[in-house]
One Martini backbone bead per residue (centre of mass of N, CA, C, O) as a GRO file, in nm:
protein
  319
    1MET     BB    1   9.650  12.006   8.265
    2ASN     BB    2   9.815  11.777   8.127
    3PRO     BB    3   9.904  11.483   8.153
    4LEU     BB    4  10.171  11.284   8.269
    5TYR     BB    5  10.466  11.127   8.154
    6LEU     BB    6  10.651  10.893   8.357
    7THR     BB    7  10.957  10.771   8.412
    8GLU     BB    8  11.202  10.598   8.556
    9ALA     BB    9  11.391  10.844   8.558
   10ASP     BB   10  11.197  11.028   8.713
   11VAL     BB   11  11.179  10.859   8.967
   12VAL     BB   12  11.484  10.845   9.043
   13ALA     BB   13  11.516  11.168   9.054
   14THR     BB   14  11.258  11.205   9.291
   15LEU     BB   15  11.313  10.917   9.454
   16SER     BB   16  11.413  10.831   9.757
   17VAL     BB   17  11.464  10.643  10.023
   18ARG     BB   18  11.393  10.864  10.227
   19ASP     BB   19  11.131  10.944  10.102
   20ALA     BB   20  10.988  10.666  10.124
   21LEU     BB   21  10.983  10.649  10.428
   22GLY     BB   22  10.799  10.895  10.482
   23LEU     BB   23  10.560  10.814  10.300
   24VAL     BB   24  10.485  10.543  10.436
   25GLU     BB   25  10.448  10.642  10.724
   26ASN     BB   26  10.229  10.855  10.667
   27ALA     BB   27  10.027  10.658  10.534
   28ALA     BB   28   9.994  10.473  10.777
   29ARG     BB   29   9.869  10.684  10.964
   30ALA     BB   30   9.628  10.750  10.782
   31LEU     BB   31   9.503  10.468  10.786
   32ALA     BB   32   9.461  10.453  11.097
   33ASP     BB   33   9.285  10.742  11.088
   34GLY     BB   34   9.099  10.742  10.811
   35ARG     BB   35   9.268  10.912  10.562
   36ALA     BB   36   9.268  10.628  10.414
   37GLN     BB   37   9.255  10.402  10.129
   38ASN     BB   38   9.240  10.040  10.076
   39ARG     BB   39   9.282   9.783   9.826
   40PRO     BB   40   9.295   9.486   9.742
   41ARG     BB   41   9.425   9.282   9.538
   42GLN     BB   42   9.371   9.225   9.192
   43ARG     BB   43   9.298   8.940   8.970
   44ALA     BB   44   9.391   8.824   8.636
   45TYR     BB   45   9.373   8.561   8.378
   46THR     BB   46   9.573   8.367   8.179
   47ASP     BB   47   9.759   8.111   8.055
   48SER     BB   48  10.045   8.322   8.076
   49ALA     BB   49   9.908   8.539   8.280
   50VAL     BB   50   9.903   8.827   8.513
   51ILE     BB   51   9.691   9.073   8.658
   52ASN     BB   52   9.748   9.366   8.865
   53VAL     BB   53   9.551   9.552   9.119
   54LEU     BB   54   9.614   9.868   9.305
   55ALA     BB   55   9.411  10.057   9.527
   56ALA     BB   56   9.380  10.417   9.625
   57SER     BB   57   9.338  10.674   9.889
   58TYR     BB   58   9.500  11.009   9.939
   59ASP     BB   59   9.530  11.333   9.990
   60GLY     BB   60   9.327  11.401   9.736
   61ARG     BB   61   9.396  11.115   9.609
   62MET     BB   62   9.411  10.872   9.334
   63GLY     BB   63   9.492  10.516   9.256
   64HIS     BB   64   9.676  10.277   9.036
   65LYS     BB   65   9.833   9.971   9.011
   66THR     BB   66   9.968   9.805   8.717
   67TYR     BB   67  10.057   9.454   8.660
   68THR     BB   68  10.262   9.201   8.520
   69VAL     BB   69  10.291   8.836   8.504
   70ALA     BB   70  10.539   8.726   8.260
   71PRO     BB   71  10.781   8.538   8.116
   72LYS     BB   72  10.755   8.685   7.806
   73ALA     BB   73  10.768   8.965   7.887
   74ARG     BB   74  10.825   9.302   7.766
   75GLY     BB   75  10.901   9.573   7.909
   76ALA     BB   76  10.666   9.760   8.037
   77ARG     BB   77  10.464   9.642   8.344
   78PHE     BB   78  10.462   9.910   8.525
   79TRP     BB   79  10.178  10.104   8.650
   80HIS     BB   80  10.068  10.445   8.726
   81LEU     BB   81   9.757  10.600   8.818
   82LEU     BB   82   9.677  10.949   8.859
   83PHE     BB   83   9.439  11.129   9.067
   84ASP     BB   84   9.221  11.344   9.160
   85GLU     BB   85   8.943  11.415   9.356
   86ALA     BB   86   8.770  11.455   9.070
   87GLY     BB   87   8.909  11.240   8.851
   88GLN     BB   88   9.161  11.364   8.736
   89MET     BB   89   9.422  11.319   8.541
   90LEU     BB   90   9.784  11.342   8.610
   91ALA     BB   91   9.931  11.042   8.577
   92MET     BB   92  10.176  10.833   8.406
   93THR     BB   93  10.371  10.570   8.562
   94GLU     BB   94  10.654  10.421   8.586
   95ALA     BB   95  10.670  10.134   8.846
   96ASP     BB   96  10.931   9.978   8.928
   97ALA     BB   97  11.109  10.154   9.114
   98LEU     BB   98  10.878  10.236   9.296
   99GLY     BB   99  10.830   9.948   9.409
  100GLN     BB  100  11.108   9.904   9.532
  101LEU     BB  101  11.106  10.147   9.728
  102ARG     BB  102  10.839  10.083   9.887
  103THR     BB  103  10.922   9.801   9.986
  104GLY     BB  104  11.171   9.882  10.146
  105ALA     BB  105  11.024  10.088  10.326
  106ALA     BB  106  10.828   9.898  10.470
  107SER     BB  107  11.046   9.728  10.609
  108ALA     BB  108  11.177   9.967  10.760
  109ILE     BB  109  10.930  10.054  10.924
  110ALA     BB  110  10.900   9.787  11.069
  111THR     BB  111  11.182   9.795  11.193
  112ARG     BB  112  11.152  10.058  11.354
  113HIS     BB  113  10.888   9.933  11.531
  114LEU     BB  114  11.009   9.613  11.598
  115ALA     BB  115  11.292   9.629  11.642
  116ARG     BB  116  11.562   9.649  11.793
  117ASP     BB  117  11.754   9.919  11.877
  118ASP     BB  118  12.037   9.727  11.868
  119ALA     BB  119  12.039   9.654  11.580
  120ARG     BB  120  12.326   9.521  11.362
  121THR     BB  121  12.231   9.257  11.212
  122LEU     BB  122  12.197   9.180  10.862
  123ALA     BB  123  11.976   8.974  10.665
  124ILE     BB  124  11.986   8.865  10.321
  125ILE     BB  125  11.740   8.691  10.124
  126GLY     BB  126  11.844   8.769   9.827
  127THR     BB  127  11.953   8.903   9.475
  128GLY     BB  128  11.752   9.073   9.340
  129TRP     BB  129  11.567   9.355   9.233
  130GLN     BB  130  11.470   9.404   9.555
  131ALA     BB  131  11.715   9.383   9.761
  132HIS     BB  132  11.859   9.666   9.768
  133THR     BB  133  11.622   9.829   9.909
  134GLN     BB  134  11.620   9.682  10.170
  135LEU     BB  135  11.902   9.760  10.257
  136GLU     BB  136  11.896  10.071  10.221
  137ALA     BB  137  11.660  10.122  10.420
  138ILE     BB  138  11.752   9.982  10.692
  139ILE     BB  139  12.014  10.161  10.743
  140HIS     BB  140  11.824  10.414  10.833
  141VAL     BB  141  11.690  10.264  11.120
  142ARG     BB  142  11.968  10.120  11.194
  143PRO     BB  143  12.290  10.029  11.341
  144ILE     BB  144  12.434   9.892  11.098
  145SER     BB  145  12.747   9.670  11.080
  146ARG     BB  146  12.621   9.395  10.960
  147ILE     BB  147  12.619   9.212  10.638
  148LEU     BB  148  12.422   8.942  10.510
  149VAL     BB  149  12.429   8.721  10.217
  150TYR     BB  150  12.182   8.510  10.045
  151GLY     BB  151  12.212   8.288   9.759
  152ARG     BB  152  12.204   8.028   9.541
  153ASP     BB  153  12.400   8.196   9.365
  154PRO     BB  154  12.728   8.256   9.400
  155GLN     BB  155  12.776   8.480   9.188
  156ARG     BB  156  12.540   8.668   9.264
  157ARG     BB  157  12.615   8.716   9.563
  158ALA     BB  158  12.894   8.835   9.508
  159SER     BB  159  12.799   9.068   9.328
  160PHE     BB  160  12.606   9.196   9.527
  161ALA     BB  161  12.808   9.250   9.754
  162GLU     BB  162  12.997   9.430   9.592
  163ALA     BB  163  12.793   9.646   9.496
  164MET     BB  164  12.682   9.726   9.784
  165THR     BB  165  12.942   9.811   9.914
  166GLU     BB  166  12.988  10.048   9.719
  167ARG     BB  167  12.708  10.191   9.755
  168ILE     BB  168  12.701  10.213  10.101
  169GLY     BB  169  12.987  10.170  10.266
  170LEU     BB  170  12.938   9.865  10.345
  171LEU     BB  171  12.993   9.553  10.437
  172VAL     BB  172  12.912   9.275  10.225
  173GLU     BB  173  12.845   8.934  10.307
  174PRO     BB  174  12.889   8.636  10.173
  175VAL     BB  175  12.710   8.326  10.206
  176ASP     BB  176  12.666   7.964  10.180
  177ASN     BB  177  12.413   7.981  10.385
  178PRO     BB  178  12.126   8.048  10.563
  179HIS     BB  179  12.228   7.999  10.849
  180ASP     BB  180  12.466   8.210  10.844
  181ALA     BB  181  12.267   8.449  10.814
  182VAL     BB  182  12.047   8.404  11.056
  183ALA     BB  183  12.164   8.319  11.345
  184ASP     BB  184  12.290   8.640  11.405
  185ALA     BB  185  12.037   8.800  11.339
  186ASP     BB  186  11.833   9.084  11.399
  187VAL     BB  187  11.773   9.107  11.084
  188VAL     BB  188  11.537   8.967  10.847
  189CYS     BB  189  11.538   8.934  10.484
  190THR     BB  190  11.295   8.829  10.250
  191ILE     BB  191  11.362   8.830   9.872
  192THR     BB  192  11.184   8.606   9.693
  193ASN     BB  193  11.059   8.327   9.464
  194ALA     BB  194  10.980   8.119   9.658
  195ASP     BB  195  10.785   7.819   9.747
  196SER     BB  196  10.982   7.761   9.984
  197PRO     BB  197  11.148   7.772  10.254
  198VAL     BB  198  11.464   7.955  10.328
  199PHE     BB  199  11.428   7.885  10.640
  200ASP     BB  200  11.471   7.798  10.976
  201GLY     BB  201  11.304   7.904  11.257
  202ARG     BB  202  11.513   7.780  11.469
  203TRP     BB  203  11.753   7.989  11.393
  204LEU     BB  204  11.637   8.206  11.543
  205LYS     BB  205  11.694   8.449  11.746
  206LYS     BB  206  11.643   8.620  12.003
  207GLY     BB  207  11.486   8.923  11.892
  208ALA     BB  208  11.408   8.892  11.614
  209HIS     BB  209  11.354   9.034  11.289
  210VAL     BB  210  11.103   8.987  11.024
  211ASN     BB  211  11.107   9.024  10.663
  212ALA     BB  212  10.848   8.912  10.447
  213ALA     BB  213  10.877   9.015  10.085
  214GLY     BB  214  10.842   8.794   9.830
  215SER     BB  215  10.539   8.690   9.888
  216ASN     BB  216  10.184   8.680   9.716
  217ARG     BB  217  10.114   8.360   9.746
  218ALA     BB  218   9.922   8.098   9.859
  219SER     BB  219  10.119   7.864   9.727
  220ALA     BB  220  10.344   8.007   9.900
  221GLN     BB  221  10.661   7.971  10.094
  222GLU     BB  222  10.916   8.162  10.254
  223ILE     BB  223  10.820   8.081  10.534
  224ASP     BB  224  10.775   7.910  10.814
  225VAL     BB  225  10.580   7.806  11.073
  226GLU     BB  226  10.788   7.854  11.297
  227THR     BB  227  10.820   8.156  11.256
  228VAL     BB  228  10.529   8.234  11.315
  229ALA     BB  229  10.501   8.092  11.597
  230ARG     BB  230  10.743   8.265  11.735
  231ALA     BB  231  10.581   8.515  11.699
  232GLY     BB  232  10.452   8.782  11.889
  233ILE     BB  233  10.448   8.951  11.618
  234VAL     BB  234  10.206   9.008  11.348
  235ALA     BB  235  10.242   9.196  11.050
  236VAL     BB  236  10.033   9.381  10.823
  237GLU     BB  237   9.882   9.579  10.580
  238ASP     BB  238   9.633   9.373  10.493
  239VAL     BB  239   9.417   9.146  10.601
  240ALA     BB  240   9.247   9.063  10.356
  241GLN     BB  241   9.492   9.013  10.172
  242ALA     BB  242   9.641   8.804  10.351
  243LYS     BB  243   9.414   8.583  10.345
  244VAL     BB  244   9.472   8.536  10.032
  245GLU     BB  245   9.814   8.558   9.989
  246SER     BB  246   9.938   8.421  10.255
  247GLY     BB  247  10.108   8.134  10.281
  248ASP     BB  248  10.244   8.161  10.555
  249LEU     BB  249   9.984   8.216  10.734
  250ARG     BB  250   9.794   7.996  10.634
  251ALA     BB  251   9.965   7.755  10.725
  252ALA     BB  252   9.969   7.822  11.030
  253ALA     BB  253   9.660   7.820  11.067
  254GLU     BB  254   9.601   7.529  10.955
  255GLU     BB  255   9.797   7.401  11.190
  256GLY     BB  256   9.736   7.566  11.469
  257ARG     BB  257   9.998   7.786  11.531
  258TRP     BB  258   9.801   8.018  11.436
  259SER     BB  259   9.613   8.335  11.446
  260TRP     BB  260   9.418   8.586  11.309
  261ASP     BB  261   9.360   8.723  11.591
  262ASP     BB  262   9.686   8.818  11.608
  263VAL     BB  263   9.677   9.027  11.402
  264VAL     BB  264   9.839   9.316  11.267
  265THR     BB  265   9.893   9.638  11.164
  266LEU     BB  266  10.124   9.855  11.060
  267SER     BB  267   9.961  10.113  11.102
  268ASP     BB  268   9.901  10.060  11.405
  269VAL     BB  269  10.190  10.050  11.495
  270VAL     BB  270  10.275  10.333  11.404
  271ALA     BB  271  10.021  10.474  11.569
  272GLY     BB  272   9.992  10.309  11.855
  273LYS     BB  273   9.739  10.079  11.835
  274ALA     BB  274   9.962   9.863  11.865
  275THR     BB  275  10.163   9.635  11.971
  276ARG     BB  276  10.480   9.619  12.057
  277ARG     BB  277  10.751   9.543  12.172
  278THR     BB  278  10.800   9.369  12.504
  279SER     BB  279  11.092   9.239  12.441
  280PRO     BB  280  11.418   9.147  12.363
  281ASP     BB  281  11.316   8.831  12.288
  282GLU     BB  282  11.120   8.904  12.082
  283ILE     BB  283  10.959   8.796  11.801
  284THR     BB  284  10.924   8.949  11.477
  285LEU     BB  285  10.669   9.011  11.207
  286PHE     BB  286  10.671   9.102  10.855
  287GLU     BB  287  10.411   9.065  10.618
  288SER     BB  288  10.490   9.142  10.291
  289LEU     BB  289  10.272   9.233  10.000
  290GLY     BB  290  10.161   9.493   9.916
  291ILE     BB  291  10.026   9.824   9.853
  292GLY     BB  292   9.862  10.091   9.700
  293LEU     BB  293   9.933  10.318   9.901
  294TRP     BB  294  10.235  10.328   9.852
  295ASP     BB  295  10.217  10.400   9.554
  296LEU     BB  296  10.058  10.662   9.582
  297ALA     BB  297  10.254  10.821   9.757
  298ALA     BB  298  10.491  10.804   9.556
  299ALA     BB  299  10.352  10.912   9.294
  300SER     BB  300  10.271  11.187   9.408
  301HIS     BB  301  10.556  11.287   9.465
  302VAL     BB  302  10.665  11.263   9.179
  303PHE     BB  303  10.472  11.455   9.045
  304ASP     BB  304  10.536  11.711   9.206
  305ALA     BB  305  10.839  11.716   9.136
  306CYS     BB  306  10.804  11.727   8.823
  307VAL     BB  307  10.657  11.992   8.809
  308ILE     BB  308  10.880  12.167   8.938
  309GLU     BB  309  11.115  12.049   8.725
  310GLY     BB  310  10.991  11.988   8.433
  311ARG     BB  311  10.898  11.702   8.404
  312GLY     BB  312  10.794  11.528   8.146
  313THR     BB  313  10.512  11.424   7.939
  314LYS     BB  314  10.261  11.529   7.757
  315LEU     BB  315   9.949  11.422   7.719
  316PRO     BB  316   9.687  11.372   7.467
  317ILE     BB  317   9.490  11.477   7.716
  318PRO     BB  318   9.238  11.633   7.817
  319PRO     BB  319   9.169  11.832   8.105
   0.00000   0.00000   0.00000
């Protein structure tokens, strides 16, 4: 059949938070077992924009997400192209919501395997377009009963807290500073565009788990060296990609307070091939940069669901 063009509406209609959790976890196991391939993000630049490409193959399919980062760009900037094992194009998918869902799911899967079982207090630092899926996904994997949110803009954090309280049915409390968010949190998620650390690692209580999900630029630090140094486990999605993109880990390694020899992959943690939490007091860290495998797993699910439901527009490309 002709390839399908799938819109953001098609993605939202066929991909739930719960779906994304299962898809990311299964893909992580496949990567650990050698049944999937992932390639680190590639970038090219103009004077005013950057294009990003993330490719992967898994479960008889392959694909890549392409997106631009450009202050003046308008309209759809996130796309996923899906192909079958023979290289035949299956779908072109608008991939903004898809990216939000898989990013939240990755943090939740890390939380499932690294956070304390009794984690109940969640702190979200950031109130932007990615923050809501972090929150929605994590409440599926731990018995969260208190949620604190901090963002620099008081009006935005109040609006975010109100909207998410209504959306998830749990009280989301806005706080006035990052210390009040982090100090009592069992799970901390940072999802910002900050260039410098958004909290002091000394504030983390024993046993906390951190998902640092906002930055994938070597020139930026979303968490400080202290946070990395205190972590007994540091997990990433792709080591080669992290060595290029993670300003957080690069800074800690350059200061001699952490070593790349100690990094593990989330896929190995999920598959039981890497050490998980060893004590209730251990601090754990998931440095989330985003990989193409998560996009592929989600896009493949969306395509299959849209075929079943008769969604999508046929592209004028011969099969």
